[in-house]
N, C-alpha and C positions, 0 to 999 in steps of 0.2 A: 657354549663353545668357548674355550679358553682363549684369551687374548693377552698380549704382553706389549707394553710400551718400551721400545728400544730406541734410544736417541730421540729423533723426532718422528719415527715411524711407529704405527700401531699394527702389529702383526697378529694374525688369527690362525686358528686351526693347527695343522701339523707343523707349520713353520714356527708358530709361537711356542709350541711344546718343545721343538728341537732347540730353539734358542734358550729357552728356560732351562732345559736339561743341561745344556753345555755350561751354563753359568753355575748351576747348582753343583756340578762336578768340580768346579774350581774353588768352591767355598769349603771352609772347615765345617765339620759336623755341627759344631756349636752354633753356627750362624744359619744353618738350613732351617731348623724348626721355627725361629721367629719369622723367616720369610714365608714359610708355608702358612703359618697362622695369619700373616698379613694378607696373603693372596686369598685365603678363604673368606676373610672379613670383607674384602673388596668385591667379592663375587666372581664367579668363574664363567659367566655367560655374556654374550654380546647383547646389546639393546635390540638388535634386529633379528635375533634368532630365538627359538624356543629351547627349553631344556632338552628336547629330543633331537635338536639339531636342525629342525625344520624352520623355514623362514617365518617370522612372526607376522601377525596381521596388523597393518598400519591403518588406523582410523583417525585421521587428523582432526576432524570436527566432532568426533565422539558421538555420532548419530546412530551407531549400530551397524553401519555399512563400512566395509573396507574401502580404501581409496581406489583399489582396482575395481570393486563393484560399482562404485560411484562413476568411475570412468565409463564403464559399459552401459550404465543407465543414463548417462548424460547429466547427472546431477553434480553439484559443486562439492568437492571433497573438503572444502574449507568452510562450508556453510551448512549447519545442521538441518535447516529447513529451506531448501533451495527455492521453492515456490512461495515461501512466506505465507503459508495458509494456517500456520499455527500447529502443524503436525510435522515432527521430524521425519526426515527421509526414511530412516530405518523403520519407523512405525508405519509409514505409508506403505512400504513393501509388505509388512505383516498384514495390514488391513486390506491390501489389494487395491489401494487407491494409487493415483498417478502422482509421483513426487514432483512432476513438472507442471501439474495443473492445480490451480487453486480450488476449482470446483470439478472434481472428477466426473460426477454423474450429470452435471449440467442442470441441476434443479434450482439454481439461483442462490444456494447457500454454500459457503466455503466448506472444505473438508474439515477444517478446524472447528467451525461452528457446529457442524453435524456431530462430530465426535463429542463435543462438549454437551450438546443437547441430547445425545443418545439416539439420534437417527442414523440410518445407514448411508454413509457417504458414497456408496457404490450403487445405490438404488434410487433412481430419479422419482419414483413414486412414494418414497418414504421421506417426507419433508418436515421441517420444523413447523411451518404454518402453510396450510393449503393456499391461503391468500397471498403468500409471498411477503408477508410483513417482515420488517427488519428484526434481527436478533442481536442481542447484546450479551456477550460472554461475561462482561464485568458488571452486570446489573446488581449482583449481590453486594457490590462495593458501594452502591448508592445509599446515602444516608436517608432513611425513611422517617419522616416527621410524625407519622402516625395519624389516625383519623381524629384524634383529639385536637390537632393543630387547626389553625384558622386559614381559610381560603382568602388570600389577599395578594396584592402585588408583591412580588419578590419571594413568596412562599413556594416551596416545592410540593408538588402533588404527592400525596401518600401513595404507598405501594398498592397498585390496583390491578386486579385481574378479573376478566369477565369473558364469557363465551361469545364467539363471533358467529357470523352467518354460516360458516362451514362446520361449526361444532368444535372448533379449537379454543382452548383456554388461552386468551391473549394477555400477555403481561405488558402493561404500558411502559414499564421500565426498559423494555426492549427498544423503545422508540427514541432513546436518547440520541442527540446529535442533530436533530432537525426540529424546527418549530412544529408544535402539535396543536391542532384545533380540537377543542372539546365541544361538540355540538349535541346538546341534550334536548330531547323531546319525547313525545309519545306517538304511538302509531296512529292515533286519530287526530293529531294536531295538523290543521290545514296549512299554516305557514311552514311547518316542518316538512310537509310533503312537497310544497312548492320549492323549498330550498333544495331538497333532494332531487327534484325533477330537473332543476337547473344544473346541478352537479352531474347528473346522469347524461343529459343531452347537450348542454351548453347553451340552450335556449333561455334567455333571460326574461322572456314574456311572463312566465308564472310569478316571478318575484317583483316585477316592476310596479305592482299595485301597492306594495308596502312602503310605509314611511321610512323604514330603516334601509331601504335599497337606494344605491346611487350607481350611475353608469360606470364610474371608475372602479367598481367592485368586480366587473365582469372578468378581468384578467386573473382574478384569484383562482378560478377553476384551472387555468393553465398551470399555475404553480402547484396545484394538487396533482395534475396529470404528469408533470415533469418530475415529481418527487421532491420539489423544493420545500414543500410543507407536507405534513401528514394530517389529513382530515379524519377525525374519528367521530362517528355518529353513535350516540349512546341512547338507547331506548329505555324508558322506565314506565312504570304504571303504579299509581296509588289508588286505583279503583278497586274496591273490595270485591265487587261482583266479577270483574274480569280477571282479577288476580295480578300477580307481579309479571313483569316482562320476562319472557322466556326465549330460549334459543330459536324456537320456531318463528317468533316475531322478527328476529334479526334476519332469518332466512327469507321470510316473506317480504320484508322491507327491501332487501337486496334484489329480490326477484322483480319487484315493482319499479325500483329505481337503481338499476345495475350500474355500478361503477367499480371496476376491479382494483382501484387504488384506495378505496375507503373501507376500513374495517367497520362493521356494524355490530355493536356490542349490546348485550342485554344486561341492564343493571338490576339483576334479579333481587339482590339484597338491599337495594336502594342506598348502597354505601356512597356512591358518588352524588346521588341526588341529595342526600342529607348533608354531605360535606359542602357542596356548592350552595346549598340552601335555596334551591330553585323555587322561584315565585311565579314566573311566567315563562313561556317557551315559544320558540327555541331559545334556550339559554346558552350563550356561547362564551367561551373563554379561550385565551391563547397562551400557550406555554412556549418558553424558549427551548433551546437545545439541551438544557439541563433540567427540563421539566419544571421550571419555575414560572409563575404567572407574570406575564407582561401585559395582559389585558384580562380583567376578571369582571364577570357579570352574572348575577343570578336571575336576571330578567332581560331578555332580548339579546339580539346579536349586534347591536350598535357598536359597542367598543371593540369587539373582536374583528368585525369587518373593517373598521377604520384602521386598526393596527395592521391587519393583513395587507391592506392596500398600500401601506407605507413600508413594507418589508422590501 
């Protein structure tokens, strides 16, 4: 739609054309052509209308939804991702998710995490991890030192994945942000079983017979339950007759010592076993929120339990 600036007023439509015409009629022919060229170069449409004369769509935050649509949805027209779940409002409408809810299907994972992981954010049965373990969208940005690196204080754990009790392939780089316990043992290790029994029931009686146990360690279980720390049990086997630890071992262990807050992994390829250099078990180490060792041991739980009690 044509508009003309006249004095301090901007006129549009028929009025603008009338004013322009009246001015053109007063000009000599030699001055009309330059003016026409100038107007063509400046454009003949208003910012708030389309070439067809219809009102244009205003999308202030450029999220794919017009401001009017956002008003009807209750979303913020000046914020692309109203609920801050990592998915823009326009994309949420396309996906069928709720732009006002971080977790549309209520499965414990944000819509953004599910979109990134490839699960359905509208289906509560389609989850990233059945166990509800954390998910880290930025794990690919973590610098992996590789398995040739040395396990020692300050070193970062190499990128490790293993199958859990539910059959999911768990990536330990998803656990960034909280201290992580690496509790390594075998399915026939008696002290390992007693440790698991304490974690499952809260009863310290099974572990009180061991020299590495102290009464002040009892509150550690509450830290696991509250999510303050993440305890990961890793089963391995070097027995040639029984073969390597497998997913069924993880499932059986969880059935015997159920704790919904603890992933039980099978170190089938002995990657973590070799890296830690396990000599006796349970062999426990503690990682900080960046997955760097703050307590390392290839023999016994002494150092890790002490460090855990001091967190």
